[in-house]
BAGULO-699928 format. One record per residue (C-alpha): residue number from 1; y, x, z. Coordinates in nm, 3 decimals, always signed. Example, Ala and Ser with C-alpha at 12.3 -4.5 7.8 and 13.67 -1.06 7.14 Angstrom:
BEGIN
<num 1 | y -0.450 | x +1.230 | z +0.780>
<num 2 | y -0.106 | x +1.367 | z +0.714>
END
This chain:
BEGIN
<num 1 | y +2.741 | x +5.881 | z -1.484>
<num 2 | y +2.384 | x +5.965 | z -1.391>
<num 3 | y +2.416 | x +5.788 | z -1.057>
<num 4 | y +2.545 | x +5.463 | z -1.212>
<num 5 | y +2.265 | x +5.470 | z -1.468>
<num 6 | y +2.013 | x +5.529 | z -1.189>
<num 7 | y +2.160 | x +5.243 | z -0.981>
<num 8 | y +2.153 | x +5.006 | z -1.281>
<num 9 | y +1.791 | x +5.094 | z -1.362>
<num 10 | y +1.690 | x +5.052 | z -0.997>
<num 11 | y +1.860 | x +4.713 | z -0.986>
<num 12 | y +1.687 | x +4.606 | z -1.310>
<num 13 | y +1.346 | x +4.720 | z -1.181>
<num 14 | y +1.395 | x +4.540 | z -0.850>
<num 15 | y +1.509 | x +4.222 | z -1.021>
<num 16 | y +1.217 | x +4.240 | z -1.266>
<num 17 | y +0.976 | x +4.293 | z -0.976>
<num 18 | y +1.114 | x +3.993 | z -0.789>
<num 19 | y +1.092 | x +3.773 | z -1.098>
<num 20 | y +0.737 | x +3.889 | z -1.169>
<num 21 | y +0.634 | x +3.825 | z -0.808>
<num 22 | y +0.790 | x +3.479 | z -0.819>
<num 23 | y +0.611 | x +3.401 | z -1.146>
<num 24 | y +0.276 | x +3.517 | z -1.007>
<num 25 | y +0.326 | x +3.304 | z -0.695>
<num 26 | y +0.388 | x +2.994 | z -0.908>
<num 27 | y +0.081 | x +3.071 | z -1.118>
<num 28 | y -0.129 | x +3.102 | z -0.802>
<num 29 | y -0.006 | x +2.761 | z -0.685>
<num 30 | y -0.095 | x +2.607 | z -1.021>
<num 31 | y -0.444 | x +2.760 | z -1.012>
<num 32 | y -0.500 | x +2.630 | z -0.657>
<num 33 | y -0.401 | x +2.280 | z -0.767>
<num 34 | y -0.631 | x +2.300 | z -1.069>
<num 35 | y -0.917 | x +2.411 | z -0.847>
<num 36 | y -0.859 | x +2.121 | z -0.607>
<num 37 | y -0.855 | x +1.859 | z -0.886>
<num 38 | y -1.235 | x +1.807 | z -0.902>
<num 39 | y -1.250 | x +1.748 | z -0.527>
<num 40 | y -0.964 | x +1.498 | z -0.542>
<num 41 | y -1.128 | x +1.320 | z -0.838>
<num 42 | y -1.453 | x +1.297 | z -0.645>
<num 43 | y -1.274 | x +1.149 | z -0.342>
<num 44 | y -1.095 | x +0.903 | z -0.569>
<num 45 | y -1.425 | x +0.798 | z -0.726>
<num 46 | y -1.576 | x +0.747 | z -0.379>
<num 47 | y -1.280 | x +0.533 | z -0.273>
<num 48 | y -1.308 | x +0.331 | z -0.594>
<num 49 | y -1.681 | x +0.273 | z -0.535>
<num 50 | y -1.611 | x +0.172 | z -0.175>
<num 51 | y -1.347 | x -0.076 | z -0.295>
<num 52 | y -1.595 | x -0.227 | z -0.540>
<num 53 | y -1.860 | x -0.254 | z -0.268>
<num 54 | y -1.618 | x -0.415 | z -0.024>
<num 55 | y -1.489 | x -0.663 | z -0.283>
<num 56 | y -1.850 | x -0.758 | z -0.357>
<num 57 | y -1.912 | x -0.815 | z +0.016>
<num 58 | y -1.596 | x -1.024 | z +0.048>
<num 59 | y -1.690 | x -1.233 | z -0.255>
<num 60 | y -2.044 | x -1.277 | z -0.122>
<num 61 | y -1.912 | x -1.383 | z +0.217>
<num 62 | y -1.654 | x -1.622 | z +0.074>
<num 63 | y -1.904 | x -1.774 | z -0.167>
<num 64 | y -1.890 | x -2.156 | z -0.127>
<num 65 | y -2.271 | x -2.175 | z -0.107>
<num 66 | y -2.270 | x -1.927 | z +0.181>
<num 67 | y -1.990 | x -2.113 | z +0.358>
<num 68 | y -2.179 | x -2.442 | z +0.329>
<num 69 | y -2.489 | x -2.267 | z +0.461>
<num 70 | y -2.289 | x -2.145 | z +0.760>
<num 71 | y -2.157 | x -2.496 | z +0.814>
<num 72 | y -2.513 | x -2.627 | z +0.843>
<num 73 | y -2.623 | x -2.351 | z +1.082>
<num 74 | y -2.645 | x -2.407 | z +1.457>
<num 75 | y -2.384 | x -2.141 | z +1.535>
<num 76 | y -2.106 | x -2.336 | z +1.364>
<num 77 | y -2.229 | x -2.695 | z +1.398>
<num 78 | y -1.966 | x -2.771 | z +1.665>
<num 79 | y -1.683 | x -2.711 | z +1.416>
<num 80 | y -1.541 | x -3.019 | z +1.243>
<num 81 | y -1.277 | x -3.073 | z +0.978>
<num 82 | y -0.934 | x -3.147 | z +1.131>
<num 83 | y -0.749 | x -3.467 | z +1.058>
<num 84 | y -0.423 | x -3.438 | z +0.868>
<num 85 | y -0.230 | x -3.562 | z +1.169>
<num 86 | y -0.375 | x -3.274 | z +1.375>
<num 87 | y -0.264 | x -3.001 | z +1.134>
<num 88 | y +0.057 | x -2.829 | z +1.241>
<num 89 | y +0.237 | x -2.597 | z +1.004>
<num 90 | y +0.469 | x -2.340 | z +1.149>
<num 91 | y +0.797 | x -2.280 | z +0.974>
<num 92 | y +0.822 | x -1.942 | z +0.818>
<num 93 | y +1.134 | x -1.771 | z +0.938>
<num 94 | y +1.225 | x -1.432 | z +0.811>
<num 95 | y +1.545 | x -1.241 | z +0.754>
<num 96 | y +1.613 | x -1.416 | z +0.423>
<num 97 | y +1.534 | x -1.766 | z +0.549>
<num 98 | y +1.735 | x -1.714 | z +0.867>
<num 99 | y +2.034 | x -1.590 | z +0.666>
<num 100 | y +2.006 | x -1.882 | z +0.424>
<num 101 | y +1.981 | x -2.126 | z +0.714>
<num 102 | y +2.289 | x -1.976 | z +0.882>
<num 103 | y +2.491 | x -1.998 | z +0.561>
<num 104 | y +2.384 | x -2.357 | z +0.499>
<num 105 | y +2.459 | x -2.456 | z +0.860>
<num 106 | y +2.809 | x -2.312 | z +0.826>
<num 107 | y +2.860 | x -2.513 | z +0.506>
<num 108 | y +2.724 | x -2.826 | z +0.672>
<num 109 | y +2.412 | x -2.840 | z +0.453>
<num 110 | y +2.072 | x -2.916 | z +0.599>
<num 111 | y +1.804 | x -2.648 | z +0.581>
<num 112 | y +1.435 | x -2.728 | z +0.546>
<num 113 | y +1.187 | x -2.445 | z +0.569>
<num 114 | y +0.881 | x -2.464 | z +0.342>
<num 115 | y +0.566 | x -2.613 | z +0.493>
<num 116 | y +0.212 | x -2.677 | z +0.380>
<num 117 | y +0.140 | x -2.987 | z +0.176>
<num 118 | y -0.019 | x -3.263 | z +0.376>
<num 119 | y +0.102 | x -3.130 | z +0.709>
<num 120 | y +0.386 | x -3.234 | z +0.928>
<num 121 | y +0.682 | x -2.997 | z +0.952>
<num 122 | y +0.801 | x -2.911 | z +1.301>
END
């Protein structure tokens, strides 16, 4: 009787120790994540500021006044607007368009891929 009681108590103590160790390990992981949050927030803020700066640069570069200024500069004076007859639009073929085209060809329907307005399709 004493030996079964001793075995049961040993098993309970071992199980309690394992559960306590597991709980402490989870708490340590939570604390590590909480400690890393300020660093991650700072990195996120830096990325956000970089995105704002880059969007400002893109908007400044694509500004119509700037583009007209570039058009008048010597570096780009050789560039001219193309005529509509010179513009060629490539047909966009992808998995969905190719599948649709195959189905329509089997049914005997004609398939026309989308093209840019004012340009000649191929």
